[in-house]
N, C-alpha and C positions, 0 to 999 in steps of 0.2 A: 803624645808621642814626641820624643826628644829628637832634635836635629842630629845629635851625636849618634843616635841609634840608626837613624836613616842613613847616615854616612857610612856606618859600619856595614849595614845591610847592602848598600849600593856598591861598596867596594868588593864584598864577597861575590856579588852578582857578576861584577866585572871580571874578577880574577878567577872565579869558579872553584877556588879551594880556600879552605880556612887558613892553611899555612901561608899561602902566598899573600892573602889579604892581611893576615896578621903582620907580615913582614912590611907591607906597604904602610899599614897604620901604626907601626912601631908598638904593637901589642903582643902579649903572649897568646898562643893558640887557645889555652883553657879560658883566658879572659874573654877572648872574642867569641868563642863557642857559648859561653855563659850569657853574654849580651844578646846573642842571636836567639837563644832559648827564651830569654826574657821578652824579646820583641814578639816572638810567635805566641807566647802565652798571653801577652797583652792584646794581640789581634785575634786570638782564638782560632788561628789556622797555621798550617805548615806553609812555610815560604820556599823551602827547598826539599828536593828528593836527594838523600844522600847516597850517592853511588860510590863505587870503589875509588875512583880517581878524581872525581869532580863533583860539585854541587850543581844540581839542575833545578832551575826555577819551576815551581808549580804555577798553575793558572793565577792563583792569588799572588804569587811572588812576582809574575810578570806584570800584573796590574800595579803592584807597589813599586816596582822598578821604574815604570813610566812616570808615576807621581813623584817618586823620590827625585828623579833627575829634574823635574820642574821646580820642585821645592828647593833643592840644593842650588840650582842655577839662580833662583830668585833670592835666596839667602845671600849667595855670593854677590850678586848685583847690588842688593841692599847694603851690604857691608861696604862695597866699593863707593857707593854714593855717599855714605857717611864719611868715608875717608877723604872723598873729594871735597867735602864741605870744610875740611880742615886745611886744604891746599889752595894755592892760587891756580888760575887757569892753566899755566904752563906745565902743571903736573897732573892734569885731569885725565879721566877714563870715561869712555862711553861705548855703547853698542848700537849698531845700526844694521837693519835688514835691507836686502835689495832683491828685487825680481830680476830675471834675465831679460834685459832690455838694452836698447842703444844708449839710454841715459845712464847706464852703468859707467860710461866714460865721464859723464858729468860729475858723478859721485867721486871718481878717481881724481879728477882735477881739483875738486874742492878739498879733498882730504890731503892731497899733495900740498896745497897752498897752506892749509892749516898746520900740518906738521912741519912745513918749512919755517913758519913763524914760531911754532911752539914744538920743538923736537922732543920734549919729554911727555907730550900727549900720547895715549895709547888708545887703541880701539879694537873692538871685536866686530868682524863683518860676517853677517849671517846671510847665506844665499838660500833661497827656496821659492815655493809657490806663494802667490798672494795670500792664499788661505792660511798657510803655515806662518807667514811673517805676521799677518794681522793677529792671529791667535797669540803668538809670542809678545806682540806689542800690547795687547790687551791684558796679559798676564804680568806686564811690567818686566819682561825679560829683554826687551829692546827699548832703547830711548827714542829712536827715530826709525823711519822706514821709507824706502822708495817703492811705490806701488803703481800699477797701471790703473787708470780710471776705468770704470766708476768706483769711487771711494766714498764712504759715508761721511757727510759733513757734520752729522750730529755728534760723533764721537771724536773726531780729529780736527786739529788745525792743519791747513794745507798751504803748500806753495807749488804752483804749476811750473814744471821744468820746461826748458825752451824747445827742445826737439820733439816733434811728434813721432809717434811710433806707427809705422806703416804696416798694415795687415796684408797677408797674402798666403800663397800656398807653397809649401816646400815639397818639390817633387824630385824623383830620380832623374838623372840625365838620360837614362835609358827610356823614360816615359815618353809617350807621344806628346804629352803636355809640354815637355821641355823645349820643343821647337818654337813655343810662343814666348812673348815678352810680357804679356799680362793676360788676365783671365776675366771674363765676364760670367754673370751668373748662369747663362745658357751653356757655357763651356764647362761649368762645374756640375751640370746635371749628371747624376749617376756615378760621379767619381768617388771611389771609396775613401773616406775621410778619417783622419786621426785628429783629435781635438782635445783641448784642455778640459778638465773636469769642471772648471768654473762655470756655473749657469750663465753669468754675465757674458762670457766669451761665446758660448753656444747661442745665446740670444743675439749677439752681434752678427754672427754669420746667418742666423735665421732671418734677420731683417734684410740682409744683403740679398739672400736667395728668395725672399718673399714667400717663405715656407715655414710651416711649424717645425720646431726642433725635431719632433718625432718623425717628420717626413724627410729629414736629411739622411744621406747615406753614411752614417757614422758607424765605423766598424770598431773603433777602439778610442779610449780616452787616456790621457797621460798627465803627469804633474810637471816634470822637468823635461825640457826638449831634448837633452843629450840622450835620454833613454830610447827615443824613437828614430834616431838617425839610421840605424841598421834596418828598421822596418821600411822606411822610406826608400833607402838604397835598393832594397830587394823587392820594391814595387808591391809590398803588402797594402800600402795606402799612401796617400799624400796628406801632409800635416798642415793645418790651419795655424799659422804662427805670425809673430811680428818679425819684421826684417832684422831689428836690432838683436833678437835672440841668437842670430847666427853670425852677427858681424864680428869679424876677426877670426872665425873658425875656418881653417883651410880644409874644405871638404869638397873635392873635385867631383864627387859622384852625385852631388846635390845641387839644386838650382832653386832660387827663390823667385816666385812670379807674383807681382803686386796685382791686386784686384782692380777692376775697372767697372764702375767709377771707384775712385780711391776710397779706402776706409782708413782713417787715421784716429788715434786716441792719444791722450797726454799721459805722461808720467808725473807723479806728484810726490813731494816730500811731505810726510805726515808725522805727527806726534799726537799723543792723547791730550785732549782738553783738560785743563785744571790740574795737570800733573806738575809737581815741583821738578824743575829742571836744574841740573848742575851748571856751573859757569861755562864749562867747556861745550856743553850741548847748546846752551844759549848763544855762544859765540858762533857755532857752526850754523845754526838757524839764521843768525843775523847775516852771515856771509851769503847764504842761499837767498835770503830776502833781498839784500842789497843788489845782488847780481841778476835776479830773475823776476822780482815782483814788479808789476806795472806801476 
């Protein structure tokens, strides 16, 4: 399967019409239609249902669209890396992922310093859950990432960042819990909980509560914290989060309560072992290492 055909297919899926996709790709409609038929014949399945005004993806088409996005991203990333090898550091390009955490400020500080010294450097910043970011890191779509521990030391090189992330409960200011300044395991008994999908996070709370995960009062899970603000505000449940995930957000209806005894974890800068790194990525790693390594 040619990258060119994947790009044609992906553009049609985005634009939802052959005519609009042909305009974006600077092709004639008959040419693009023919290319799509050839791709469907090659795969032995229909990728679109042709309706009057738009092209609707079939189940096979939706599957291919997800794969095509990853392949095209990886192709673009690879092409950029080869271009970077032809240039000096001051004109490099890199991509980095970051979870929602207090150490996001640390990343911002390091990027500010790097771009101040090398103003022609460009970067792509990807925000998401730890699982989403590690998936993209493993596929080569990201050069670096900032993740919450625990992180596999078998696959990645790591640098521990300075500020620890404090865990606690995000509650509504209308909740009876909002009168407290911290929470013990006894005070958490029976509280309806919203928690990350990550097994490591659930296990963290399980150890604190001295209960099996299945015995916790978990009413729902989430990936990004922004999606659960309204649920907490309306007392549907209270969310187990790190304080850094809400730092800088002006939400008067919510309150963060740290746990007692305190639970803290580190954020780490990670990159894949044995991966060839561009000069600009090596420079950024060197700056993190100089600033934070013991």
